[in-house]
KOLKOL-729002 format. One record per residue: residue in three letters; z, y, x of N, C-alpha, C in turn. Coordinates in steps of 0.1 Angstrom, whole numbers, padded with zeros to 4 digits, always signed. Each point is the difference from the previous one (the first is absolute). Layout:
REM KOLKOL-729002
AlaZYXZYXZYX;...
//
This chain:
REM KOLKOL-729002
Met-0593+1000+0132-0013+0006+0003-0003+0012-0009;Thr-0005+0010+0006-0003+0012-0008-0013-0001-0007;Asp-0002+0008-0010-0013+0000-0007-0012+0002+0009;Ala+0002+0009+0010-0012+0003+0009-0002-0013+0008;Arg+0010-0006+0005-0002-0012+0008-0006-0011-0008;Ala+0004-0002-0012-0005-0010-0009-0015+0003-0003;Ala-0003+0012-0002-0014+0004-0003-0009-0002+0012;Leu+0005+0003+0012-0008-0003+0012-0001-0015+0003;Ala+0010-0008-0003-0001-0014+0001-0011-0006-0009;Lys+0000+0005-0012-0011-0004-0010-0014+0004+0006;Leu-0001+0012+0005-0012+0005+0005-0005-0009+0012;Arg+0010-0003+0008-0003-0009+0012-0006-0013-0004;Val+0006-0006-0010-0005-0013-0006-0014+0001-0004;Glu-0003+0011-0008-0014+0002-0004-0009+0003+0011;Leu+0004+0007+0010-0009+0002+0012-0003-0013+0007;Val+0010-0008+0002-0002-0013+0006-0010-0009-0008;Ser+0001+0001-0013-0010-0008-0008-0014+0006+0001;Leu-0001+0012+0005-0013+0006+0002-0005-0001+0015;Gly+0008-0007+0008-0003-0002+0014+0005+0010+0010;Val+0008+0009-0005+0007+0010+0009+0013-0006+0004;Thr+0000-0008+0011+0012-0007+0004+0008+0006+0011;Asp-0005+0011+0006+0007+0006+0011+0007+0013-0003;Ala+0003+0003-0012+0008+0012-0004+0015-0004+0004;Tyr+0007+0010+0004+0014-0002+0003+0009+0012-0004;Asp+0013-0003-0002+0009+0010-0004+0005+0009+0012;Val+0002+0013-0004+0005+0009+0010+0011+0008-0007;Cys+0009+0005+0008+0011+0008-0006+0008-0007-0010;Asp+0007-0011+0003+0009-0007-0009-0007-0004-0013;Asp-0012-0005+0001-0008-0005-0012-0004+0011-0010;Ser+0000+0013+0005-0004+0011-0009-0014+0004+0001;Val-0007-0005+0011-0014+0004+0002-0007-0013+0004;Leu-0012-0002-0005-0008-0011+0003-0012+0005+0008;Ser-0001-0004+0013-0011+0004+0008-0011-0011-0001;Val-0012+0005-0004-0011-0010-0003-0010+0000+0011;Trp-0003+0012+0006-0009+0001+0011+0003+0013+0007;Ile-0008+0003+0010+0003+0012+0008+0000+0012-0009;Gly+0011+0006-0002+0002+0012-0008-0001-0002-0015;Leu-0001-0012-0004-0001-0003-0015+0014-0006-0004;Val+0008+0008-0007+0013-0005-0004+0002+0002-0015;Val+0009-0008-0005+0003+0001-0015+0015+0001-0001;Thr+0004+0009-0009+0014+0002-0004+0001-0001-0015;Val+0012+0000-0005+0002+0000-0015+0009+0012-0003;Arg-0005+0009-0008+0008+0012-0003-0003+0005-0015;Asp+0011+0003-0007-0001+0005-0013-0009-0008-0010;Gly+0001-0014+0002-0008-0009-0009-0014-0001+0004;Phe-0004+0004+0012-0014-0002+0004+0000-0006+0014;Tyr-0011-0008+0002-0003-0004+0014-0007+0012+0006;Cys+0005+0004+0011-0007+0012+0007-0005-0006+0013;Trp-0013+0001+0002-0006-0005+0012-0007+0011+0007;Gln+0002+0000+0013-0005+0011+0008-0008-0005+0012;Glu-0011+0007+0003-0007-0003+0012-0003+0014+0007;Gly+0007+0003+0010-0002+0013+0006+0004+0010-0010;Val-0008+0010-0002+0003+0011-0010-0004-0004-0014;Ala-0008-0011-0002-0004-0004-0013+0012-0007-0007;Lys+0003+0004-0012+0011-0006-0008-0005-0004-0013;Arg+0005-0012-0004-0004-0006-0013+0013-0005-0007;Arg-0001-0001-0014+0011-0005-0008-0006-0010-0009;His+0009-0010-0003-0004-0010-0010+0013-0004-0008;Leu-0001-0002-0012+0011-0003-0009+0008-0012+0006;Gly+0013+0002+0001+0009-0009+0006+0002-0013-0008;Thr-0005-0001-0012+0001-0012-0008-0012-0009+0001;Asp-0009+0004+0009-0013-0007+0002-0002-0004+0015;Pro+0008-0009+0005-0001-0004+0014-0014-0006+0003;Glu-0005-0007-0010-0013-0007+0002-0012+0011+0002;Gly+0000+0010-0009-0010+0010+0001+0001+0008+0013;Cys+0013+0003+0004+0002+0008+0012-0005-0009+0012;Ala+0003-0012+0000-0004-0009+0011-0015-0001+0001;Ile-0007+0000-0011-0015+0000+0001-0005+0012+0007;Arg+0006+0012-0004-0005+0013+0006+0004+0000+0015;Val+0012-0004+0003+0004+0001+0014-0007-0010+0009;Ala-0003-0012-0006-0007-0011+0008-0014+0005+0002;Arg-0006+0006-0010-0014+0005+0002-0001+0010+0011;Arg+0010+0009+0001+0000+0010+0011+0003-0006+0013;Tyr+0009-0010+0000+0003-0008+0012-0012-0006+0006;Val-0008-0006-0008-0013-0006+0005-0009+0010+0006;Glu-0001+0012-0007-0008+0010+0006+0005+0005+0013;Leu+0013+0002+0001+0005+0005+0013-0001-0011+0011;Gln+0002-0012-0003-0001-0011+0010-0014-0001+0005;Ala-0010+0002-0009-0014-0001+0004-0003+0011+0010;Asp+0007+0011+0000-0003+0011+0009+0012+0003+0008;Ala+0006-0010+0006+0012+0002+0009-0003+0008+0012;Pro+0009+0009+0004-0003+0008+0011-0002-0008+0013;Pro-0008+0004+0009-0003-0008+0012+0012-0003+0009;Trp+0011+0008-0001+0011-0002+0008+0010-0010-0006;Trp-0003-0005-0013+0010-0008-0007+0002-0014+0007;Asp-0010-0007+0004+0001-0013+0005+0008+0000+0013;Glu-0003+0010+0009+0008+0000+0013+0014+0004-0002;Leu+0003+0010-0009+0013+0004-0003+0008-0012-0006;Ala-0005-0007-0010+0007-0011-0006+0003-0011+0010;Lys-0009-0003+0009+0003-0010+0011+0010+0005+0009;Ala+0000+0013+0004+0010+0005+0009+0014+0001-0006;Leu+0001+0003-0013+0013+0002-0006+0006-0013-0006;Arg-0009-0009-0005+0005-0012-0007-0005-0013+0006;Gly-0009+0000+0010-0004-0012+0006-0012-0006-0007;Glu-0006-0010+0006-0012-0006-0005+0002-0006-0014;Ala+0011-0006-0003+0002-0008-0012+0000+0009-0012;Ala+0003+0013+0001+0002+0009-0011-0011+0011+0000;Glu-0011-0003+0006-0010+0011+0001-0005+0006-0013;Asn+0000-0007-0011-0005+0005-0012+0011+0006-0009;Tyr+0012+0000+0005+0012+0005-0008+0001+0016+0002;Pro-0001+0007-0011+0000+0015+0002+0013+0006+0003;
//
């Protein structure tokens, strides 16, 4: 397991402890997709999370702190989900996975 994968695995554990259970790996475990357009990677010793054009960094040795910041933004984004989200999720993934980003 690479350092980046290990760091993302630690971040995922922290996110789950904060209630963010629907994040999933993309691109051979090198990207963690948290919500529509909200993704986290690990680069140069930092957690780098991006939402659209907004980019943030957090020290790679602090998965708990990064998880708190990402989870806070996740809740904000989920509260203001685009109107097309529910229908798209149902069409692409079916009724059982409607909340999965």
